[in-house]
N, C-alpha and C positions, 0 to 999 in steps of 0.2 A: 250625456255621452261622457265618456271618461276622459280625462285630459291627460295627455302624455307628459309621465314626468321630465323627460328629458328636454322638450319643447319649452314646456311651462319654466324648468331653471332656467335657460338658456337665454329667453326673454327679460325672467326677472334680473338674469346677470346683464344684462345689456341695460336696461333700466338702471341700474345702481350703478355700473361703470359710465354711464351719462353722464349722470348725475357730478360723481367724483370728478369726471375728467372736465366737465364743464367749469369746476373750480377749479382745476388747475390750470385749462388754457387759458381761461376768460376772466376768471377772477386775478390767480395770483402767476399767472407764468405772461401773459398777453404775449403772445409770440406774433409770427407773421399774417397781418392781417387774409381772413378769408371766412365764408361765410358758412354758418351751422352746417345748413343743407348746399354744401359744394358740388364740384361736379365729381361726380363718381361716389356719392353720397351713399344712393340707392342700392348701387351694386356690392357696396361693403357691407350694408346693413344687411343684403343675402348671402354674404359671405359668414357674417357673425353669425345669422339665423341657423346656416349650414354646414359649415365647417366642424362646428361641434360634434354634429352626428356622425361626419364623415372621419373625423378624428379618431374618434371612441373606436370605428372598427380600423382603424389604422392602428391603433395602438394595440389589440388582439395579434395583428398580425406581427408586428414588431416585439411583440413578447414572446411569440411561437418559435421563432426562430433561435433568439440564445436557448430558451427552455427545452427545447427539442435538441438541442446540442447537449445538454447539460445531463439532459435523463439517459441520452446514448454511451456518453461517457461515465455512467453512472454515480453521478455527482449527488442526484436526487433523485424521485418517485413523480409519479404523475398525481401518487396518492397525497404525496407532501406538497406539491406545488397546489392542489385543489384542497388541502384541507388549510393552506397558509401557514404550514409548519417549516417550511424550506427559508432560511435567513442567511442564504449566502454560505461561501465553504473557504477553506484555506487561512493564512495567515490574515488578508485582509479584513476579513469579515468579523475577526475578533478584535479588532481594535473599535473602541470608545466610536459611539454612534455616530457622535459631534465630529470626530474628523474624518469618517466615512464620507460624511455629507461634504466638509470641505473639500476635501480630495477629490471625490466627485464631482463638484461642480468646477473647480481647477480643471480635472481632465478631458470632462463634458464640455469646457468651453473652448478646448484646444482644439478636442477634435470636429465642434461647431467651427471653428475659425477653420478648420481646411475642409468642412462640406460647403460651406459656403464658397469657397472660393472655387469647389469643385462647379457650382451650379453658376460660376463667373466664366467657364471655360464654354467653348461656340456649342458641341452637340447637346450641354445640359442649361446654357443660356435661355431658350425659349421656355423653360418652363418657371425658372427663374424672372423672366421677364414679367409675370403675370403682377409678383408681387411688387415691383419696381414701374410700374405703370400707374401708379396714383400721382398725380400731377397738380393736386393740393392734400400733401400729405398730413395727417393726425393722426391721435389715437386710432379710430375707428378702422384706418386703412391696414392696421398690425397682422390683422389675420386674411388679408386678402393674398392668398397661398393657395398655387395647385397642389391638388391632393399627392403627386407624383413627387413636387417638393418636398412636402408632409411627410411621406413614407419613409425615401429614402433617409431626409436627415435625423428624423427618429431612429431611425434602424441602424445609420452610421454612429450615433451616440447612444444609444441604450444596449446596444449588442457588444459590445467591448468591455463597457463596464460589470455586465453579467457577468459575462464569461472570466472577469477578472477575479472573481468570486465575492463581490461586497453584496452587501444587505440589498434585497431586492425591494424593501421599502424606501429606504436611501436611495438608490439606483431610480427609482419611479419617480421620485420627487423632483427629479433633474429637471424633466421636460415641462413640470407643471411649474416650478419655478424658472428658465428660461424662457416659456412661455408668457406667463404674467410680466418678466421684468421685460421682454420685446412690444408689448402694448406701452407699456411709459415710455421708452426710447424714438418711441415712434411720435409721440406727444409736441405740439407744435407748439413748444415753449425755448424761448433760447436757455437754455441751461447747460453749462459744460462743468460743473463743481468747482469752476477756481482752479484751486492747489492742487485738486484732485483728477484733475480732467484728464491726466494720461495717467491714471492707476482704474478709473473706474468707467464704464462704459455709460456717456452721458447721454441726453437727446439732442446735444448739438453733434455729437462724435458719432451716432446712426443716422442723424441725417444729411450728414456731409455722405455719405453711403449712398445716398438715396439722389445726390444733386446729380443735375445733367452737367454740371460743368465739366471740361475737359481733366483738369487737373484734378478732379475727386473720382473719375473714375477707376474703378478696382479698390479704392481703399476702404477703411475701417470694417472689416471683416467681423471681427471680434462681435461678439453678443452682450461679455462684461466686461473682460480684460484686456484694455487694449496695449498690453505689453508684447500679446501676438503679434498685432500688426506693429510695432516696434520694433523687434526681431526680425521681423521675416521684410520688413522693408513697404510696409501698406497703410502708416499711419498718416494722416491728415487732418492737422486741428490747427488752419490759421486763426492766428488771437486777432480781436477786432471785428472780425468778418463773422457773417451767418448763413447757411444753407437756406437760399429762397427759392432757387429753379431745380422742381424736381421732375422724375418721368424720363419715358426712352425717347430715342431717335427714330423707333421703328413703329409702324402702325399696331394699334392692340384693338378689337373690339372693346366696346363700352360695358357689354352686358354680364353677368355672370355665364350663362352658356357658351355665349361667341368666348370667353377666354379661358373656359373650360377646353374647349377644343383648338386655339389656337398656335398653340407650340406643336401639338401633331401638322397642323398644316402647315408650321414655318418649318418642322424639319422635313416634309415631303419638298418644299423648295429648296432647301440645301441638300439634298440628295440628286437634283438633278442637272445635267452637266450645262454648262456654261452654254448659254445662247438657245435653251429647250425651250418650249414653252410654257 
């Protein structure tokens, strides 16, 4: 029987990351005490196996939207896209690749800040609440993300950058970078980067975002640069304290399939008039 290369690669990646984060969290980090196979561990393993398969299809959808616009605008052709010879357009595409990457990551983080805040609004929170439902947070919980949340986040970040004319390779590297950095900042370690705590998002910075403590609600939305939170008044990094209390105040199913359906059931309840059954 022939092995599915995607599944095989995901499992290998999961094993490698498990070893890396065992060292980070258990040997070097020594963060909040919790068992390795903690509450929600099996659900997060299911996310780790299935999310890459879903994300692969999501990436195709995310790429289709701006590409269709570029083709209709006669910036490129289907043949150029298929052959991989399209490298962007306009003045931004002619900048050195390293500078394009730097600009893309800064702009992508700015867009990510606002798309993240968008998912904290009443109608979209049910989808994002799935991600916040981890009560014992570590690196493994980073991919507990609802497909609707994943699709819209990637669409919001990639589409404007491609339409600005940036190099396709540089643009599509941004979701990969932010995904892997997101895994790290969920890690169960009390690292805040000391003097750089307000410059680069750290595990402590993001773990405060997951805190159930009221003073930390709707804080620390940035995925890389806390400057956006500082500018827009959502920065929260108390000194000498570490985030400890994670999860959400509303009920959430423990299993994968239940969490996929939960936001839709939640939205149905929101649409009912007060006092209805």
